[in-house]
C-alpha positions, 0 to 999 in steps of 0.5 A: 592393290588400290590404295584408299586414303583420306584427303587432308582438308585441314590446311592450317599452317604450322607456326614455323611457316607463317608466310606460306599460303596454301594458295601457292600450292599448285595442282602440279605439285606432287610429293612422297610417298613417305612410308612409316611402319606402324606395327602390322600396318604401313602409314603412307603420306603423299601429296597428289596434285596439291592434295595431301593423302594419309593412308593406313594399310595392313602390311599383309594387304599392301602390294604396290604404291602406284600413283601418277606423278609419284615414285612406284614403291613395292610395299612388300619389299621395304626391308633392308639390312645394314651392310657393316662391311667397310673394305671391298677388294677386287671390284672391277668397276666403280662409278662415283658421284656426289652432291646430287641435291635433288637433281633426279633428272641429271642423276638418271641421265648420268647413270644411263649414259655411263652404263650403270642403269638401262633405259628402264632405270634398272641396274646394268653395272653387273658386279660393279659398285656405284658410290654416291658420296653423300648429299642427296638431300636438300636444295633440289625438288626431287629428293624423294624421287632420288631416295626411292630410286636408289633404295630399289636400285641397291636391291637390284645391284645386290642380286647381280653381285654388285653394290650401290653404296650411298654414303652419308653427307652433311645434309643427310645428317642435318635433316635427320637432326632437325636442321632443315634450313636448306630444304627446297620450298616444296617440302615446306608445303608438304610440312604445312599440309601434314602439319608436321615439321619436315624432319619428322618424315624421316623419324625412326620408323620411317622407311627412308629415314631408317634407310638413310640412318643405316648408311656408312660415312666411309667405305674403302674399295680397292684401297680408294677411300670414299668419304663426303668431306674427308679425313682430318688429322684430328679424326685420325688421332682418335685412333678409330678404325673405319668400321668404328667411325661408321658404327659411332655415327650409326649408333651414337650420333645420328638422331641424337640431341645436339646437347647430348652430342656436345657433352661428348668430345668424341661425338662433338669432333665427328659432328663438327668441321674436322669430322668426315662429313664437314671437313674441307681441309684438302682445299686449303692450299696454304695450309694443306700440302702433299706431304699431309695427304701422304701421311693420312693415306699411309695411316689409313692404308689407302691409296687415294681419297675420293671426296664430295662436299666442296663444289668444283666446276668439274671432277678434279684431281688434287695432290697428284691424284691422291685426292679426287674431288667429285662434287662437280656442282650437279646441284645447279641443275645444269651439268654433271660428271661421274668418276669411273675407276676401272682396272686402276684407270681413272676417267670421267664420264659426262652426260652423253656417256663420253669418257676422258682420262682424269687429268692430274693423275698417273694411272698404273697401266701395268697389269698381269697377263691373266688380268688382261685376258680376264678383262677382255670382252667375250671369249678371247682367242688364244693360240698355243704353238708347241710340240703338243704330241710330245707333251701328250707322250711325256705328260706324266713327267711334266717336263717343260718344252718350248712354246709360244702363246698368242693372245688376241681379243674375241675378234682375233685382233690386237694379238700379243705374242709371248714366248716361254715354256709349256708342260702338262699339269694336273693329277689324274687328267694328265694320265687319262685325258687326250688333252691334258691341262697345261701350264705356261712359264712365260719369259719375263722379258716378253711380259715386261715389253708388253706392259705386263707384270712379272707374274709369269705362270698361266694355267689352262684347263682343256676338254679331256677329249675331243667332241661335243660331250667333252666340251660340255663337261668342261663348260660345267666345270667352268660354270662352278667357278662362275657360280662360286663367285656368288657364294664368296667374292674372295674366289679364284677366278676363271675365264673361258677362252677359245684355244687353238693348238698348232704344231709347225704352223699347222692347226692341230686342235681347236676347242674352248677351254679356260684359264684359271688364276694361280696362287701368285696372281690371286695373292697380288690381286687381293693383297693376300698371303697364301698359306703353303706351310704348316697344318691348318685346322678348321678352327683357324678358318673363317667359319661363315665362309668355310661353312658356305664352302662345305655346303657348296662342295656338298651341293655339287657332290664333290669329295675331292678336297681336303683341308689337312692336305690342302688338296684342291683348296687355296688357304689364304689370309685376305685383309677383309677377314680376320681368319684364313679363308679356304677357296676351292678349285678343280671340280672335275671330280664332282658329281655335278660335272660327271666325268667318267674317270671320276671315282670317290676315294676308297676311304669314303663310304660312297660308291659313286661321285654322284652320292653326296657326302659331307666331310665330318668337320665339326659343325654346330646345330646353330651353324647348320641351320644358319647355313641351310637358311642362307642357301635356301635364301639364294636358291632362285639366284642360283637357278638364275645363274644357271639360266645365264650360262648360255655357253652351255646347251639348253639340255645341259642347263636343264640338267644342272638346275635339276641336279642342284634342285635335289640339293635344295630339296634336301635342305627343305627337310633339315631334320632328315639332313642334319644327321648326315652333317652333324656327326657325333 
């Protein structure tokens, strides 16, 4: 689409800028675009080679804003949702930085060097999180470039299962409130060209202004609290939750008149020096002590606080690593660093991508064996040494016998040897499979000597039989664990592994299987409680996630689960949810996998596992349509995840997509589908 506009030739200066002369605006001066919603149209203002342009375009005709020297903006992709979630757990990798202040070049270079983006500025951090701890605005002259870059990077991250969390700093709030004393002189020129005070470019109805106003003040990731200034005792004494603090800023404080803020003691406190975007108390060595931060962390139920706002020469750990200051003076335009948190290790990444351990912090090196395997690159190599013939012979008894497990990386290097006991497991598979699933009970002394936690159980799933077809069926089962992580991040994890089974030093079987997270490991990782006793009904469950789980089971044609019997479901209470979450596992009986031993239970009115059947848990019409809409919205994402599963053959991937498409075709006719799901 070609954008037409009217150059602004009336260049009378605003009364606020009497000393600025238009002759100072050079032809290399570019700014914008600033985009505003005007009912069914978009108003776009920008400065190109020193000339202002103001265009009004129908939303139905708008496609791409593409002008030389300015950010490209997809005009059909300007919507965003305010993410009200405050607490995030089990994030494998976090990159954090703050106080960029218009230094777009340094921001891009840091993110590229530390594998957050690729050379084309696209998201590369997978399911990780990037946290900008406030203050993108003011001082520098590439603020708008930063905002549009992060606006669209946030969308890319969401599609990949990751997140870009842009927090509010004091300078964002200042500009939204009309305090523009720190803006770069370039933006005074823009104000003069359009005869508008600069903060009006971020008024209600502006895409970037409304996006900024939707941002959080605080976010907790793996019990690390990110906030621009800090949390003071005065804020804690308000007895507000993290979510309530965020909501107060969004709904009551941002863009409010200062006289109205000062009338309200709560807003006055949050808006002033003790508030979370202005606080500098952690850097007052005379008044603030380690015991103070311990008290704050205990009250917040957090392990560390990561702050910006107060400039340092480098990213710095304070109070034994309880506070980490990430404002390393990027605003000067000379250098920069990012904080990297990965597997509970804290390190610093520089402009060249070099990593070094953050000084002054003690990282907890101990992890679980499952975590170690799960975080190895590629497909790790595992060797199980035991009398496997005996396991097969007595598989129904599930009797433990001696065994040794060796874990190595994908190149069969850095082996770790662990002794313990091993047995068969599973219900039907241990009866019908030549290669039954296995469970290891490892010696805790060996785990401890290798630096692992005392979580000593490890579960394996193997192909039911030898041969390519059985291997492909195992891949399909593993894929469903991978797919469900997109539906619910509370999921049970699984990891593909190369398995060699040996007896008396001789290799007997080689295959690819997977390890699956057991309940103790899941509870440890998520600080969750596993519900093992008592009857749990559908009313006790988180409705949103339960409905997504039900539809997922229907999508893959799996009826081998039961809430009443807790069959193939883990019921857990996680901190991020008020009610119990049901997590599915063991998908081998699903029609999607297609094992030849899989048959529906005799109580069900279906004759074949490929027949989809929806269990009659009560569901309202509103819930039905909401969940249908959700799944239709992620259809293309699910096909993309299918395509990314390159461990399967092309033929299998094609079959998987066709099988799932049948489900989506059903959703496209909800009136016909509804009677099957809403049973009277």
